[in-house]
SEGUTI-675675 format. One record per residue: z, x, y of N, C-alpha, C in turn; residue number from 1; residue in one letter. Coordinates in nm, 4 decimals. Each point is the difference from the previous one (the first is absolute). Layout:
N
<node n_pz="Z" n_px="X" n_py="Y" ca_pz="Z" ca_px="X" ca_py="Y" c_pz="Z" c_px="X" c_py="Y" resi="NUM" resn="a"/>
...
***
This chain:
137
<node n_pz="1.5754" n_px="1.7208" n_py="0.8454" ca_pz="0.0717" ca_px="-0.0674" ca_py="0.1069" c_pz="0.1473" c_px="0.0392" c_py="-0.0073" resi="1" resn="m"/>
<node n_pz="0.0594" n_px="0.0071" n_py="0.1167" ca_pz="0.1419" ca_px="0.0328" ca_py="0.0089" c_pz="0.0676" c_px="-0.1012" c_py="0.0931" resi="2" resn="i"/>
<node n_pz="0.1205" n_px="-0.0444" n_py="-0.0393" ca_pz="0.0732" ca_px="-0.0988" ca_py="0.0793" c_pz="0.1205" c_px="0.0690" c_py="0.0621" resi="3" resn="r"/>
<node n_pz="0.0148" n_px="-0.0196" n_py="0.1291" ca_pz="0.1165" ca_px="0.0524" ca_py="0.0697" c_pz="0.0804" c_px="-0.1142" c_py="0.0580" resi="4" resn="y"/>
<node n_pz="0.1312" n_px="0.0125" n_py="-0.0067" ca_pz="0.0884" ca_px="-0.0904" ca_py="0.0720" c_pz="0.0109" c_px="0.0588" c_py="0.1406" resi="5" resn="q"/>
<node n_pz="-0.0271" n_px="-0.0786" n_py="0.1012" ca_pz="-0.0036" ca_px="0.0472" ca_py="0.1377" c_pz="0.1043" c_px="-0.0720" c_py="0.0841" resi="6" resn="l"/>
<node n_pz="0.0438" n_px="0.0644" n_py="0.1067" ca_pz="0.0887" ca_px="-0.0637" ca_py="0.0961" c_pz="-0.0484" c_px="0.0350" c_py="0.1399" resi="7" resn="t"/>
<node n_pz="0.0226" n_px="-0.0924" n_py="0.0929" ca_pz="-0.0375" ca_px="0.0251" ca_py="0.1387" c_pz="0.1242" c_px="0.0393" c_py="0.0790" resi="8" resn="c"/>
<node n_pz="-0.0192" n_px="0.0296" n_py="0.1273" ca_pz="0.1112" ca_px="0.0443" ca_py="0.0840" c_pz="0.1080" c_px="-0.1069" c_py="0.0159" resi="9" resn="k"/>
<node n_pz="-0.0357" n_px="-0.1283" n_py="-0.0280" ca_pz="0.0990" ca_px="-0.1076" ca_py="0.0086" c_pz="0.0589" c_px="-0.0338" c_py="-0.1365" resi="10" resn="k"/>
<node n_pz="-0.0215" n_px="0.0886" n_py="-0.0973" ca_pz="0.0529" ca_px="-0.0145" ca_py="-0.1367" c_pz="-0.0588" c_px="-0.1165" c_py="-0.0786" resi="11" resn="d"/>
<node n_pz="-0.1194" n_px="-0.0472" n_py="0.0376" ca_pz="-0.0691" ca_px="-0.0979" ca_py="-0.0841" c_pz="-0.0569" c_px="0.0762" c_py="-0.1191" resi="12" resn="h"/>
<node n_pz="0.0140" n_px="-0.0558" n_py="-0.1173" ca_pz="-0.0461" ca_px="0.0657" ca_py="-0.1220" c_pz="-0.1226" c_px="-0.0728" c_py="-0.0539" resi="13" resn="s"/>
<node n_pz="-0.1004" n_px="0.0749" n_py="-0.0415" ca_pz="-0.1223" ca_px="-0.0569" ca_py="-0.0574" c_pz="-0.0656" c_px="0.1062" c_py="-0.0855" resi="14" resn="f"/>
<node n_pz="-0.0980" n_px="-0.0413" n_py="-0.0805" ca_pz="-0.0674" ca_px="0.0987" ca_py="-0.0828" c_pz="-0.1441" c_px="0.0168" c_py="0.0447" resi="15" resn="e"/>
<node n_pz="-0.0542" n_px="0.1153" n_py="-0.0314" ca_pz="-0.1392" ca_px="0.0292" ca_py="0.0316" c_pz="-0.0647" c_px="0.0704" c_py="-0.1175" resi="16" resn="g"/>
<node n_pz="-0.1274" n_px="-0.0314" n_py="-0.0226" ca_pz="-0.0768" ca_px="0.0613" ca_py="-0.1088" c_pz="-0.1026" c_px="0.0927" c_py="0.0610" resi="17" resn="w"/>
<node n_pz="-0.0130" n_px="0.1190" n_py="-0.0581" ca_pz="-0.0913" ca_px="0.1014" ca_py="0.0521" c_pz="-0.0762" c_px="0.0645" c_py="-0.1151" resi="18" resn="f"/>
<node n_pz="-0.1173" n_px="0.0519" n_py="0.0317" ca_pz="-0.0826" ca_px="0.0659" ca_py="-0.1012" c_pz="0.0768" c_px="0.1161" c_py="-0.0632" resi="19" resn="r"/>
<node n_pz="0.0665" n_px="0.0775" n_py="0.0838" ca_pz="0.0817" ca_px="0.1116" ca_py="-0.0452" c_pz="0.0936" c_px="0.0394" c_py="0.1140" resi="20" resn="d"/>
<node n_pz="0.0842" n_px="0.1004" n_py="-0.0226" ca_pz="0.0956" ca_px="0.0377" ca_py="0.1043" c_pz="-0.0701" c_px="0.0544" c_py="0.1241" resi="21" resn="s"/>
<node n_pz="-0.1149" n_px="0.0644" n_py="-0.0188" ca_pz="-0.0748" ca_px="0.0516" ca_py="0.1151" c_pz="-0.0503" c_px="-0.1152" c_py="0.0875" resi="22" resn="a"/>
<node n_pz="-0.0378" n_px="-0.1120" n_py="-0.0622" ca_pz="-0.0464" ca_px="-0.1167" ca_py="0.0768" c_pz="0.1150" c_px="-0.0550" c_py="0.0837" resi="23" resn="a"/>
<node n_pz="0.1200" n_px="-0.0052" n_py="-0.0594" ca_pz="0.1158" ca_px="-0.0442" ca_py="0.0781" c_pz="0.0228" c_px="0.0938" c_py="0.1184" resi="24" resn="y"/>
<node n_pz="0.0015" n_px="0.1311" n_py="-0.0280" ca_pz="0.0255" ca_px="0.0985" ca_py="0.1052" c_pz="-0.1017" c_px="-0.0126" c_py="0.1137" resi="25" resn="d"/>
<node n_pz="-0.1276" n_px="-0.0176" n_py="-0.0353" ca_pz="-0.1058" ca_px="-0.0118" ca_py="0.1003" c_pz="0.0179" c_px="-0.1263" c_py="0.0851" resi="26" resn="d"/>
<node n_pz="0.0251" n_px="-0.1137" n_py="-0.0669" ca_pz="0.0173" ca_px="-0.1260" ca_py="0.0731" c_pz="0.1265" c_px="0.0024" c_py="0.0853" resi="27" resn="q"/>
<node n_pz="0.1039" n_px="0.0608" n_py="-0.0513" ca_pz="0.1250" ca_px="0.0085" ca_py="0.0748" c_pz="-0.0184" c_px="0.0859" c_py="0.1255" resi="28" resn="s"/>
<node n_pz="-0.0660" n_px="0.1131" n_py="-0.0160" ca_pz="-0.0230" ca_px="0.0907" ca_py="0.1127" c_pz="-0.0832" c_px="-0.0692" c_py="0.1094" resi="29" resn="k"/>
<node n_pz="-0.0957" n_px="-0.0841" n_py="-0.0416" ca_pz="-0.0857" ca_px="-0.0716" ca_py="0.0960" c_pz="0.0644" c_px="-0.1297" c_py="0.0484" resi="30" resn="k"/>
<node n_pz="0.1238" n_px="-0.0284" n_py="-0.0453" ca_pz="0.0749" ca_px="-0.1201" ca_py="0.0374" c_pz="-0.0775" c_px="-0.1281" c_py="-0.0364" resi="31" resn="r"/>
<node n_pz="-0.0619" n_px="0.0017" n_py="-0.1184" ca_pz="-0.0751" ca_px="-0.1155" ca_py="-0.0478" c_pz="0.0846" c_px="-0.0923" c_py="-0.0870" resi="32" resn="l"/>
<node n_pz="0.1222" n_px="0.0404" n_py="-0.0297" ca_pz="0.0900" ca_px="-0.0815" ca_py="-0.0814" c_pz="0.0964" c_px="-0.0699" c_py="0.0952" resi="33" resn="i"/>
<node n_pz="0.0104" n_px="-0.1319" n_py="-0.0138" ca_pz="0.0878" ca_px="-0.0763" ca_py="0.0893" c_pz="0.0883" c_px="-0.0939" c_py="-0.0806" resi="34" resn="a"/>
<node n_pz="0.1182" n_px="-0.0233" n_py="0.0508" ca_pz="0.0945" ca_px="-0.0926" ca_py="-0.0616" c_pz="-0.0560" c_px="-0.1421" c_py="0.0090" resi="35" resn="c"/>
<node n_pz="-0.0053" n_px="-0.0727" n_py="-0.1120" ca_pz="-0.0513" ca_px="-0.1367" ca_py="0.0038" c_pz="0.0941" c_px="-0.0981" c_py="0.0704" resi="36" resn="p"/>
<node n_pz="0.1246" n_px="0.0397" n_py="0.0226" ca_pz="0.0969" ca_px="-0.0882" ca_py="0.0648" c_pz="-0.0053" c_px="0.0148" c_py="0.1510" resi="37" resn="v"/>
<node n_pz="0.0100" n_px="0.1254" n_py="0.0486" ca_pz="0.0098" ca_px="0.0205" ca_py="0.1455" c_pz="-0.1205" c_px="0.0729" c_py="0.0592" resi="38" resn="c"/>
<node n_pz="-0.0890" n_px="0.0526" n_py="-0.0852" ca_pz="-0.1190" ca_px="0.0674" ca_py="0.0502" c_pz="0.0208" c_px="0.1455" c_py="0.0370" resi="39" resn="g"/>
<node n_pz="0.1191" n_px="0.0529" n_py="-0.0171" ca_pz="0.0282" ca_px="0.1385" ca_py="0.0355" c_pz="-0.0834" c_px="0.0951" c_py="-0.0852" resi="40" resn="s"/>
<node n_pz="-0.0569" n_px="0.1013" n_py="0.0642" ca_pz="-0.0759" ca_px="0.1017" ca_py="-0.0715" c_pz="0.0868" c_px="0.1211" c_py="-0.0321" resi="41" resn="a"/>
<node n_pz="0.1272" n_px="-0.0068" n_py="0.0355" ca_pz="0.0936" ca_px="0.1077" ca_py="-0.0343" c_pz="0.0575" c_px="-0.0343" c_py="-0.1368" resi="42" resn="k"/>
<node n_pz="-0.0692" n_px="0.0482" n_py="-0.1040" ca_pz="0.0294" ca_px="-0.0364" ca_py="-0.1381" c_pz="0.0253" c_px="0.1271" c_py="-0.0804" resi="43" resn="v"/>
<node n_pz="0.0938" n_px="-0.0083" n_py="-0.0929" ca_pz="0.0259" ca_px="0.1140" ca_py="-0.0876" c_pz="0.0211" c_px="-0.0484" c_py="-0.1424" resi="44" resn="s"/>
<node n_pz="-0.0156" n_px="0.0917" n_py="-0.0939" ca_pz="0.0222" ca_px="-0.0320" ca_py="-0.1412" c_pz="0.1502" c_px="-0.0090" c_py="-0.0261" resi="45" resn="k"/>
<node n_pz="0.0389" n_px="-0.1010" n_py="-0.0766" ca_pz="0.1386" ca_px="-0.0147" ca_py="-0.0414" c_pz="0.0168" c_px="0.0694" c_py="-0.1352" resi="46" resn="a"/>
<node n_pz="0.1202" n_px="0.0463" n_py="-0.0326" ca_pz="0.0212" ca_px="0.0605" ca_py="-0.1313" c_pz="-0.0284" c_px="-0.1019" c_py="-0.1102" resi="47" resn="p"/>
<node n_pz="-0.0671" n_px="0.0453" n_py="-0.1052" ca_pz="-0.0344" ca_px="-0.0886" ca_py="-0.1111" c_pz="0.0257" c_px="0.0712" c_py="-0.1321" resi="48" resn="m"/>
<node n_pz="0.0401" n_px="-0.0779" n_py="-0.0994" ca_pz="0.0117" ca_px="0.0535" ca_py="-0.1357" c_pz="-0.1374" c_px="-0.0085" c_py="-0.0653" resi="49" resn="a"/>
<node n_pz="-0.0346" n_px="0.0948" n_py="-0.0850" ca_pz="-0.1307" ca_px="-0.0068" ca_py="-0.0656" c_pz="-0.0069" c_px="-0.1192" c_py="-0.0947" resi="50" resn="p"/>
<node n_pz="-0.1169" n_px="-0.0601" n_py="-0.0093" ca_pz="-0.0202" ca_px="-0.1118" ca_py="-0.0915" c_pz="-0.0310" c_px="0.0547" c_py="-0.1388" resi="51" resn="a"/>
<node n_pz="0.0776" n_px="-0.0431" n_py="-0.0990" ca_pz="-0.0210" ca_px="0.0439" ca_py="-0.1368" c_pz="-0.0255" c_px="-0.1243" c_py="-0.0838" resi="52" resn="v"/>
<node n_pz="-0.1164" n_px="-0.0066" n_py="-0.0608" ca_pz="-0.0355" ca_px="-0.1166" ca_py="-0.0793" c_pz="0.0433" c_px="0.0168" c_py="-0.1439" resi="53" resn="s"/>
<node n_pz="0.0492" n_px="-0.1081" n_py="-0.0563" ca_pz="0.0357" ca_px="-0.0026" ca_py="-0.1412" c_pz="-0.1058" c_px="-0.0810" c_py="-0.0721" resi="54" resn="k"/>
<node n_pz="-0.0091" n_px="0.0196" n_py="-0.1284" ca_pz="-0.0976" ca_px="-0.0733" ca_py="-0.0805" c_pz="0.0187" c_px="-0.1517" c_py="0.0166" resi="55" resn="r"/>
<node n_pz="0.1242" n_px="-0.0458" n_py="0.0000" ca_pz="0.0277" ca_px="-0.1438" ca_py="0.0151" c_pz="-0.0478" c_px="-0.0490" c_py="0.1359" resi="56" resn="a"/>
<node n_pz="0.0192" n_px="0.0827" n_py="0.1051" ca_pz="-0.0466" ca_px="-0.0382" ca_py="0.1334" c_pz="-0.1525" c_px="-0.0141" c_py="0.0021" resi="57" resn="d"/>
<node n_pz="-0.0686" n_px="0.0919" n_py="-0.0666" ca_pz="-0.1465" ca_px="-0.0053" ca_py="-0.0044" c_pz="-0.0481" c_px="-0.1229" c_py="-0.0754" resi="58" resn="l"/>
<node n_pz="0.0661" n_px="-0.0333" n_py="-0.1104" ca_pz="-0.0370" ca_px="-0.1187" ca_py="-0.0772" c_pz="0.0224" c_px="-0.1264" c_py="0.0816" resi="59" resn="a"/>
<node n_pz="0.1129" n_px="-0.0042" n_py="0.0714" ca_pz="0.0294" ca_px="-0.1157" ca_py="0.0854" c_pz="-0.1032" c_px="-0.0124" c_py="0.1116" resi="60" resn="e"/>
<node n_pz="-0.0381" n_px="0.1113" n_py="0.0589" ca_pz="-0.1007" ca_px="-0.0018" ca_py="0.1064" c_pz="-0.1337" c_px="-0.0489" c_py="-0.0537" resi="61" resn="a"/>
<node n_pz="-0.0366" n_px="0.0430" n_py="-0.1204" ca_pz="-0.1267" ca_px="-0.0439" ca_py="-0.0605" c_pz="0.0021" c_px="-0.1503" c_py="-0.0265" resi="62" resn="a"/>
<node n_pz="0.1142" n_px="-0.0506" n_py="-0.0446" ca_pz="0.0143" ca_px="-0.1440" ca_py="-0.0253" c_pz="-0.0124" c_px="-0.0783" c_py="0.1305" resi="63" resn="t"/>
<node n_pz="0.0659" n_px="0.0480" n_py="0.1043" ca_pz="-0.0083" ca_px="-0.0680" ca_py="0.1295" c_pz="-0.1418" c_px="0.0046" c_py="0.0553" resi="64" resn="k"/>
<node n_pz="-0.0680" n_px="0.1127" n_py="-0.0169" ca_pz="-0.1387" ca_px="0.0112" ca_py="0.0473" c_pz="-0.0888" c_px="-0.1004" c_py="-0.0729" resi="65" resn="a"/>
<node n_pz="0.0229" n_px="-0.0160" n_py="-0.1302" ca_pz="-0.0778" ca_px="-0.0974" ca_py="-0.0777" c_pz="0.0269" c_px="-0.1421" c_py="0.0492" resi="66" resn="k"/>
<node n_pz="0.1259" n_px="-0.0308" n_py="0.0300" ca_pz="0.0359" ca_px="-0.1329" ca_py="0.0502" c_pz="-0.0647" c_px="-0.0264" c_py="0.1361" resi="67" resn="q"/>
<node n_pz="0.0001" n_px="0.0999" n_py="0.0862" ca_pz="-0.0625" ca_px="-0.0156" ca_py="0.1316" c_pz="-0.1498" c_px="-0.0229" c_py="-0.0161" resi="68" resn="v"/>
<node n_pz="-0.0629" n_px="0.0773" n_py="-0.0877" ca_pz="-0.1440" ca_px="-0.0161" ca_py="-0.0230" c_pz="-0.0312" c_px="-0.1408" c_py="-0.0505" resi="69" resn="k"/>
<node n_pz="0.0796" n_px="-0.0502" n_py="-0.0957" ca_pz="-0.0206" ca_px="-0.1356" ca_py="-0.0518" c_pz="0.0181" c_px="-0.1038" c_py="0.1102" resi="70" resn="e"/>
<node n_pz="0.1015" n_px="0.0185" n_py="0.0849" ca_pz="0.0233" ca_px="-0.0921" ca_py="0.1108" c_pz="-0.1208" c_px="-0.0024" c_py="0.0939" resi="71" resn="f"/>
<node n_pz="-0.0498" n_px="0.1185" n_py="0.0359" ca_pz="-0.1138" ca_px="0.0083" ca_py="0.0920" c_pz="-0.1238" c_px="-0.0643" c_py="-0.0623" resi="72" resn="v"/>
<node n_pz="-0.0243" n_px="0.0269" n_py="-0.1267" ca_pz="-0.1155" ca_px="-0.0601" ca_py="-0.0674" c_pz="0.0110" c_px="-0.1518" c_py="-0.0032" resi="73" resn="l"/>
<node n_pz="0.1202" n_px="-0.0527" n_py="-0.0289" ca_pz="0.0200" ca_px="-0.1453" ca_py="-0.0025" c_pz="-0.0146" c_px="-0.0608" c_py="0.1387" resi="74" resn="n"/>
<node n_pz="0.0541" n_px="0.0679" n_py="0.1012" ca_pz="-0.0138" ca_px="-0.0484" ca_py="0.1378" c_pz="-0.1467" c_px="-0.0075" c_py="0.0385" resi="75" resn="l"/>
<node n_pz="-0.0734" n_px="0.1048" n_py="-0.0279" ca_pz="-0.1424" ca_px="0.0035" ca_py="0.0336" c_pz="-0.0753" c_px="-0.1127" c_py="-0.0738" resi="76" resn="r"/>
<node n_pz="0.0332" n_px="-0.0203" n_py="-0.1271" ca_pz="-0.0639" ca_px="-0.1058" ca_py="-0.0787" c_pz="0.0271" c_px="-0.1369" c_py="0.0629" resi="77" resn="k"/>
<node n_pz="0.1256" n_px="-0.0243" n_py="0.0404" ca_pz="0.0353" ca_px="-0.1277" ca_py="0.0625" c_pz="-0.0803" c_px="-0.0222" c_py="0.1287" resi="78" resn="q"/>
<node n_pz="-0.0089" n_px="0.1033" n_py="0.0811" ca_pz="-0.0758" ca_px="-0.0125" ca_py="0.1251" c_pz="-0.1465" c_px="-0.0282" c_py="-0.0299" resi="79" resn="v"/>
<node n_pz="-0.0582" n_px="0.0756" n_py="-0.0907" ca_pz="-0.1418" ca_px="-0.0178" ca_py="-0.0311" c_pz="-0.0291" c_px="-0.1370" c_py="-0.0600" resi="80" resn="e"/>
<node n_pz="0.0949" n_px="-0.0559" n_py="-0.0746" ca_pz="-0.0198" ca_px="-0.1321" ca_py="-0.0609" c_pz="0.0240" c_px="-0.1148" c_py="0.0977" resi="81" resn="e"/>
<node n_pz="0.0784" n_px="0.0244" n_py="0.1067" ca_pz="0.0411" ca_px="-0.1096" ca_py="0.0873" c_pz="-0.0451" c_px="0.0128" c_py="0.1442" resi="82" resn="n"/>
<node n_pz="-0.0822" n_px="0.0994" n_py="0.0299" ca_pz="-0.0469" ca_px="0.0184" ca_py="0.1366" c_pz="-0.1493" c_px="0.0319" c_py="-0.0028" resi="83" resn="a"/>
<node n_pz="-0.0624" n_px="-0.0223" n_py="0.1125" ca_pz="-0.1444" ca_px="0.0249" ca_py="0.0133" c_pz="-0.0231" c_px="0.1414" c_py="0.0520" resi="84" resn="e"/>
<node n_pz="-0.0882" n_px="0.0727" n_py="-0.0687" ca_pz="-0.0351" ca_px="0.1347" ca_py="0.0452" c_pz="-0.1049" c_px="-0.0120" c_py="0.1108" resi="85" resn="y"/>
<node n_pz="0.0317" n_px="0.0552" n_py="0.1174" ca_pz="-0.0921" ca_px="-0.0082" ca_py="0.1130" c_pz="-0.0547" c_px="0.1369" c_py="0.0411" resi="86" resn="v"/>
<node n_pz="0.0315" n_px="0.1024" n_py="-0.0787" ca_pz="-0.0550" ca_px="0.1334" ca_py="0.0241" c_pz="0.0384" c_px="0.0554" c_py="0.1359" resi="87" resn="g"/>
<node n_pz="-0.0979" n_px="0.0660" n_py="0.0641" ca_pz="0.0288" ca_px="0.0637" ca_py="0.1292" c_pz="0.0042" c_px="-0.1004" c_py="0.1154" resi="88" resn="d"/>
<node n_pz="-0.0182" n_px="-0.1270" n_py="-0.0310" ca_pz="0.0148" ca_px="-0.1046" ca_py="0.1018" c_pz="0.1472" c_px="-0.0391" c_py="0.0174" resi="89" resn="r"/>
<node n_pz="0.0892" n_px="0.0660" n_py="-0.0743" ca_pz="0.1412" ca_px="-0.0393" ca_py="0.0004" c_pz="0.0608" c_px="-0.0114" c_py="0.1391" resi="90" resn="f"/>
<node n_pz="-0.0110" n_px="0.1015" n_py="0.0876" ca_pz="0.0643" ca_px="-0.0132" ca_py="0.1315" c_pz="-0.0495" c_px="-0.1222" c_py="0.0782" resi="91" resn="p"/>
<node n_pz="-0.1304" n_px="-0.0211" n_py="0.0015" ca_pz="-0.0558" ca_px="-0.1138" ca_py="0.0745" c_pz="0.0400" c_px="-0.1334" c_py="-0.0634" resi="92" resn="n"/>
<node n_pz="-0.0014" n_px="-0.0057" n_py="-0.1327" ca_pz="0.0345" ca_px="-0.1250" ca_py="-0.0685" c_pz="0.1488" c_px="-0.0305" c_py="0.0155" resi="93" resn="e"/>
<node n_pz="0.0854" n_px="0.1038" n_py="-0.0048" ca_pz="0.1436" ca_px="-0.0216" ca_py="0.0193" c_pz="0.0273" c_px="-0.0553" c_py="0.1395" resi="94" resn="a"/>
<node n_pz="-0.0707" n_px="0.0531" n_py="0.0996" ca_pz="0.0157" ca_px="-0.0516" ca_py="0.1372" c_pz="-0.0473" c_px="-0.1452" c_py="0.0085" resi="95" resn="r"/>
<node n_pz="-0.1147" n_px="-0.0290" n_py="-0.0591" ca_pz="-0.0552" ca_px="-0.1356" ca_py="0.0059" c_pz="0.0967" c_px="-0.0995" c_py="-0.0636" resi="96" resn="a"/>
<node n_pz="0.0595" n_px="0.0350" n_py="-0.1124" ca_pz="0.0966" ca_px="-0.0885" ca_py="-0.0653" c_pz="0.1237" c_px="-0.0151" c_py="0.0880" resi="97" resn="i"/>
<node n_pz="0.0503" n_px="0.1106" n_py="0.0520" ca_pz="0.1209" ca_px="-0.0020" ca_py="0.0831" c_pz="-0.0164" c_px="-0.0871" c_py="0.1237" resi="98" resn="h"/>
<node n_pz="-0.1169" n_px="0.0090" n_py="0.0643" ca_pz="-0.0230" ca_px="-0.0739" ca_py="0.1240" c_pz="-0.0614" c_px="-0.1385" c_py="-0.0229" resi="99" resn="y"/>
<node n_pz="-0.0126" n_px="-0.0404" n_py="-0.1274" ca_pz="-0.0476" ca_px="-0.1335" ca_py="-0.0314" c_pz="-0.1506" c_px="-0.0172" c_py="0.0064" resi="100" resn="g"/>
<node n_pz="-0.0743" n_px="0.1093" n_py="0.0038" ca_pz="-0.1464" ca_px="-0.0078" ca_py="0.0059" c_pz="-0.0633" c_px="-0.0016" c_py="-0.1382" resi="101" resn="d"/>
<node n_pz="0.0795" n_px="0.0144" n_py="-0.1034" ca_pz="-0.0485" ca_px="-0.0024" ca_py="-0.1375" c_pz="0.1050" c_px="-0.0718" c_py="-0.0839" resi="102" resn="s"/>
<node n_pz="-0.0418" n_px="-0.0559" n_py="-0.1130" ca_pz="0.0941" ca_px="-0.0734" ca_py="-0.0842" c_pz="0.1122" c_px="0.0912" c_py="-0.0493" resi="103" resn="e"/>
<node n_pz="0.1206" n_px="-0.0543" n_py="-0.0070" ca_pz="0.1132" ca_px="0.0788" ca_py="-0.0464" c_pz="-0.0091" c_px="0.0191" c_py="-0.1502" resi="104" resn="e"/>
<node n_pz="0.0101" n_px="0.1260" n_py="-0.0416" ca_pz="-0.0046" ca_px="0.0349" ca_py="-0.1411" c_pz="0.0496" c_px="0.1428" c_py="-0.0150" resi="105" resn="r"/>
<node n_pz="0.0302" n_px="0.0362" n_py="-0.1232" ca_pz="0.0429" ca_px="0.1362" ca_py="-0.0297" c_pz="-0.1235" c_px="0.0886" c_py="-0.0152" resi="106" resn="q"/>
<node n_pz="0.0010" n_px="0.1149" n_py="0.0666" ca_pz="-0.1122" ca_px="0.0933" ca_py="-0.0090" c_pz="0.0521" c_px="0.1416" c_py="-0.0230" resi="107" resn="i"/>
<node n_pz="-0.0890" n_px="0.0848" n_py="-0.0489" ca_pz="0.0270" ca_px="0.1425" ca_py="-0.0065" c_pz="-0.1322" c_px="0.0714" c_py="0.0180" resi="108" resn="y"/>
<node n_pz="0.0072" n_px="0.1254" n_py="0.0404" ca_pz="-0.1222" ca_px="0.0752" ca_py="0.0225" c_pz="0.0308" c_px="0.1396" c_py="0.0491" resi="109" resn="g"/>
<node n_pz="-0.0935" n_px="0.0553" n_py="0.0754" ca_pz="0.0089" ca_px="0.1383" ca_py="0.0454" c_pz="0.0282" c_px="0.0031" c_py="0.1499" resi="110" resn="e"/>
<node n_pz="0.0850" n_px="0.0932" n_py="0.0408" ca_pz="0.0291" ca_px="0.0188" ca_py="0.1421" c_pz="0.0389" c_px="0.1460" c_py="0.0220" resi="111" resn="a"/>
<node n_pz="-0.0368" n_px="0.0520" n_py="0.1140" ca_pz="0.0443" ca_px="0.1349" ca_py="0.0351" c_pz="0.1452" c_px="-0.0085" c_py="0.0450" resi="112" resn="t"/>
<node n_pz="0.0651" n_px="0.1141" n_py="0.0057" ca_pz="0.1374" ca_px="0.0036" ca_py="0.0490" c_pz="0.0054" c_px="-0.0515" c_py="0.1438" resi="113" resn="l"/>
<node n_pz="-0.0986" n_px="0.0358" n_py="0.0793" ca_pz="-0.0074" ca_px="-0.0465" ca_py="0.1395" c_pz="-0.0108" c_px="-0.1527" c_py="0.0046" resi="114" resn="k"/>
<node n_pz="-0.0880" n_px="-0.0563" n_py="-0.0829" ca_pz="-0.0145" ca_px="-0.1458" ca_py="-0.0049" c_pz="0.1302" c_px="-0.0679" c_py="-0.0403" resi="115" resn="d"/>
<node n_pz="0.0668" n_px="0.0545" n_py="-0.1009" ca_pz="0.1255" ca_px="-0.0592" ca_py="-0.0469" c_pz="0.1061" c_px="0.0038" c_py="0.1091" resi="116" resn="a"/>
<node n_pz="0.0095" n_px="0.1110" n_py="0.0708" ca_pz="0.0971" ca_px="0.0092" ca_py="0.1100" c_pz="-0.0299" c_px="-0.1032" c_py="0.1079" resi="117" resn="r"/>
<node n_pz="-0.1273" n_px="-0.0151" n_py="0.0340" ca_pz="-0.0376" ca_px="-0.0972" ca_py="0.1032" c_pz="0.0354" c_px="-0.1413" c_py="-0.0436" resi="118" resn="e"/>
<node n_pz="-0.0236" n_px="-0.0324" n_py="-0.1274" ca_pz="0.0349" ca_px="-0.1334" ca_py="-0.0503" c_pz="0.1505" c_px="-0.0233" c_py="0.0107" resi="119" resn="l"/>
<node n_pz="0.0782" n_px="0.0986" n_py="-0.0393" ca_pz="0.1457" ca_px="-0.0125" ca_py="0.0069" c_pz="0.0458" c_px="-0.0155" c_py="0.1441" resi="120" resn="i"/>
<node n_pz="-0.0591" n_px="0.0770" n_py="0.0917" ca_pz="0.0357" ca_px="-0.0099" ca_py="0.1419" c_pz="-0.0335" c_px="-0.1376" c_py="0.0569" resi="121" resn="e"/>
<node n_pz="-0.1009" n_px="-0.0666" n_py="-0.0563" ca_pz="-0.0364" ca_px="-0.1355" ca_py="0.0437" c_pz="0.0901" c_px="-0.1058" c_py="-0.0641" resi="122" resn="e"/>
<node n_pz="0.0886" n_px="0.0418" n_py="-0.0899" ca_pz="0.0892" ca_px="-0.0945" ca_py="-0.0663" c_pz="-0.0610" c_px="-0.0624" c_py="-0.1234" resi="123" resn="g"/>
<node n_pz="-0.1058" n_px="0.0595" n_py="-0.0517" ca_pz="-0.0658" ca_px="-0.0515" ca_py="-0.1201" c_pz="0.0623" c_px="0.0702" c_py="-0.1209" resi="124" resn="i"/>
<node n_pz="0.0625" n_px="-0.0757" n_py="-0.0892" ca_pz="0.0687" ca_px="0.0623" ca_py="-0.1127" c_pz="-0.0984" c_px="0.0564" c_py="-0.1026" resi="125" resn="p"/>
<node n_pz="0.0027" n_px="0.1309" n_py="-0.0160" ca_pz="-0.0817" ca_px="0.0678" ca_py="-0.1006" c_pz="0.0861" c_px="0.1033" c_py="-0.0703" resi="126" resn="v"/>
<node n_pz="-0.0394" n_px="0.0356" n_py="-0.1200" ca_pz="0.0704" ca_px="0.1044" ca_py="-0.0753" c_pz="-0.1014" c_px="0.0704" c_py="-0.0882" resi="127" resn="a"/>
<node n_pz="0.0192" n_px="0.1295" n_py="-0.0222" ca_pz="-0.0917" ca_px="0.0706" ca_py="-0.0888" c_pz="0.0199" c_px="-0.0458" c_py="-0.1436" resi="128" resn="p"/>
<node n_pz="-0.1080" n_px="-0.0049" n_py="-0.0728" ca_pz="0.0046" ca_px="-0.0347" ca_py="-0.1417" c_pz="0.0044" c_px="0.1312" c_py="-0.0774" resi="129" resn="l"/>
<node n_pz="0.1119" n_px="0.0295" n_py="-0.0655" ca_pz="0.0101" ca_px="0.1285" ca_py="-0.0697" c_pz="-0.0974" c_px="0.0077" c_py="-0.1162" resi="130" resn="p"/>
<node n_pz="-0.0356" n_px="0.1213" n_py="-0.0337" ca_pz="-0.0878" ca_px="0.0201" ca_py="-0.1140" c_pz="0.0501" c_px="0.1198" c_py="-0.0783" resi="131" resn="s"/>
<node n_pz="-0.0469" n_px="0.0109" n_py="-0.1227" ca_pz="0.0315" ca_px="0.1146" ca_py="-0.0827" c_pz="-0.1321" c_px="0.0547" c_py="-0.0528" resi="132" resn="v"/>
<node n_pz="-0.0050" n_px="0.1305" n_py="-0.0258" ca_pz="-0.1247" ca_px="0.0570" ca_py="-0.0526" c_pz="-0.0369" c_px="-0.0645" c_py="-0.1326" resi="133" resn="p"/>
<node n_pz="-0.1298" n_px="-0.0170" n_py="-0.0192" ca_pz="-0.0476" ca_px="-0.0551" ca_py="-0.1262" c_pz="0.0188" c_px="0.1035" c_py="-0.1102" resi="134" resn="r"/>
<node n_pz="0.0185" n_px="-0.0468" n_py="-0.1213" ca_pz="0.0223" ca_px="0.0904" ca_py="-0.1133" c_pz="-0.1216" c_px="0.0874" c_py="-0.0270" resi="135" resn="a"/>
<node n_pz="-0.1192" n_px="-0.0489" n_py="0.0325" ca_pz="-0.1227" ca_px="0.0763" ca_py="-0.0296" c_pz="-0.0423" c_px="0.0918" c_py="0.1130" resi="136" resn="d"/>
<node n_pz="0.0838" n_px="0.0153" n_py="0.1052" ca_pz="-0.0392" ca_px="0.0881" ca_py="0.1104" c_pz="0.0802" c_px="0.1272" c_py="0.0009" resi="137" resn="s"/>
***
């Protein structure tokens, strides 16, 4: 992966991640890259200094990654201990609770991205439950 600092014709600055420089060139030529602020597809790479990692930076990153993993594991544990798992019935059950057709309680389960978007558009508060790969996988 390669990260480029990008700017649009209105001087909005943002970053983009690409598989490689050829992927950037291809997407840029097809005008598939757009400014997240104004939507302009007239985007160019900004000058960037190369990223050079130091041993201390790598150690700090590893420590932060471990802290994030512990946070996610604890969050997931809290949800699993304090909410009812409803599996793939999640979208329907969330709607039923929201509209008063089912008892109010904390639930979690499975939903497609489309289902989650529809729930949010209906004003039903949902959030993805982060996960981390299991150690044995």
